C-alpha positions, 0 to 999 in steps of 0.5 A: 619270108621264105628264101626260095621265093623272090617275093614275101607272102602276104596274109589278108584276112579279118583277124587282129595281128596278135590272134596267135601266139606260138608257144615258146617250145613249139616243135623244138623237141619231139619226145618220141625221138624224131622221124628215125625213131621206132617210136615216132611216125616218120615225119619230115619238115618241108617249109615254114609259114607265118603261123604254120609249117608244112610237113610230110608223113611217110607211108605208115600204118595205124591202129584206131578206135572210135568213141561217141561224145554221147556215151562218154564225157571224154571220148578221146581218153576212153578211146586212147585207153582202148588202144593202149590195151591193144599195144600192151597185149590185148591182141591175137598174138598177145604181144606187147609193142612200143608205145608210140607217138603221136596220138592222132585225134580226129573229129568232123569239123561240122560236128565240133564247130556247132557243139553237136554230138561228135564221134572221136577217132583216136589212132596210134602209130604202129611201131616199125617192128609191126608195121608190115604184120600187125597183130589183130585186135581182140577188142572189136572196137579196135582196128588196124588201118591199111597202109596210109600213103605218103601225105602232106599236111600243115601243123600249128602248135598250141598250148592246152590248159583244159583237156576236157574242153580243148576240142571245141574251145581251143582247137575249133577256134584255132582251126577256123583262124588258121584255115582263114589264114590259109585261104588268104595266102598269096597265089604264089603259095599253093595252099590247099587244105581239107576243111572237113576234119579237125585233127590233133597230133599229140606228142605231149602228156595230158597228165601235166597241164598245160601241155603242148598240142599240134593242130594238123590240117591235112591237104587231104585227109587220107581215106584210111584215117578219114573213114569212120567204122561207126558210120557203117554201124549207123547205116545198119541202124538207119531204118530206125533212126537215120544217122543217129543212135536210137534213144528209144526201144520198141516195146511192142509192135502192132498192125501199122504202128509201135509202142516205144519207150524212151530211157533218158540216160541223164534223167534230165531234159531241156525243154521249151514251152510256148503257146500254139503249135505253129511251124515256127515253134520248132525253129524257135526251140532250135535257136534257143537250144543252140544258144543255150549250148553255146553258153547262153545260161546263167553259169555261162557254161558251154554244153556239148553232147546233146542227143537227138531226137527232138521230142515235141508235143502239142496239147489241146487245152480243152480236150472236148473242143472240136474244130479249127479254133481250139487252143493248143500249147506246145513243148519241145525237149532234148535229152541233156548229156549223160554227164549231168546225171549226177550234177546240176545242168546250167540254168537257162536264161531264155524265156520258156526254156527249162531243165526237166527231170525225167527218166522215161516216157512211152508213146504209140508211134508210126514212122515218117521219113524225110520231114525234118523238124517241120511236120510235112503232109506225109507226117500229118497223114500218118498221124491221122491214120494212127489216131483212127487206129488208136481210137478204134482199138481203145488204146490207153492214150491221150488223143488230145496230145500229138507227139513228134519225135525227130532224129535230126541235127539240132543245128540244121533242123531243115535237113531231112531226118527220121521222124516218128509221129504219135500219141503219148501213152496214158499212165506214163509220167510225161502225160500225167 
């Protein structure tokens, strides 16, 4: 109960009463010295609820950076080191600043909750001396935000036992439960929250496990914090691969088509093989890959950081066959995260799913936009035109194989994506 209200608040949602245990030292002592310390972001307490407290952060400025889970097994740690370099003198004034708290770690909820590749944003509060006139970063991946206006948020304390997995396995679950609780509050309490982002405000060292973390649920994440600079970089590359970083490189441009080459950083693919080349095969692969990522493998390990595109290939079993009754088989592959380059990947359980060692493959392609994983009429037309050009030009390719490269979300394959259709180049190890 909260004393300024005449009635108690009630929570009614489908979770057991003991779903959350607050750490014994939660919020009791923040080591940066409190809201009046030059080392601590200016925060004040407003009121307390069952499993969270409402807080207010005064106007402030932050220094931030971003890192993709596709380029680093621990993007938060890599991003934090970049920010520490900035405050230790890697700036245009060559000045060192106070090490401040908290460390804000922000991700998009949709990416983390589906075990998709995610972009991690890490921010440090600028000490009071440099709030109004911060030095400019010399690292192009580091930037200072504009002033973040006064903002309200909710905080829930939790204990972290495994730093590498807590974003998806601890914070993701806690975020889902806390926001469910917030949505079920009595109308007496005006609880509004931004469900698009998951934010951790870290006050305690990760060097000692377990450490105390705090889940921050903003009423509305400030634009200066919610904006990802890498979004602009992705837009610049949108003509090639949509919202995703390109995994392939263009080897040579021809009249109306390209020769491209995939270089797989991990040297491993997760592939699914099946008879036929029906539309449903791609959907079956997506379900199988998401179950595998969620721990449906012999080791029971969750796999994060899958990299689009989905590479699918239909192969005619008898290359001399002509007509609608020829037999085909299909394969679908995605690159495993780079962390598996030097270690074994979890062993799939699902029938037809397997880990395949492969460093690269070359394909003749033409681009088709907006068809997702399902081949639409435009993709089929583009392939027929490419087929004729390759055949007429005598290019070294296997015309009994049809390749499709889809830069789309592995969790929501029906969303429009960027897609290439083509034919594997002969001599490439993927066609032997």
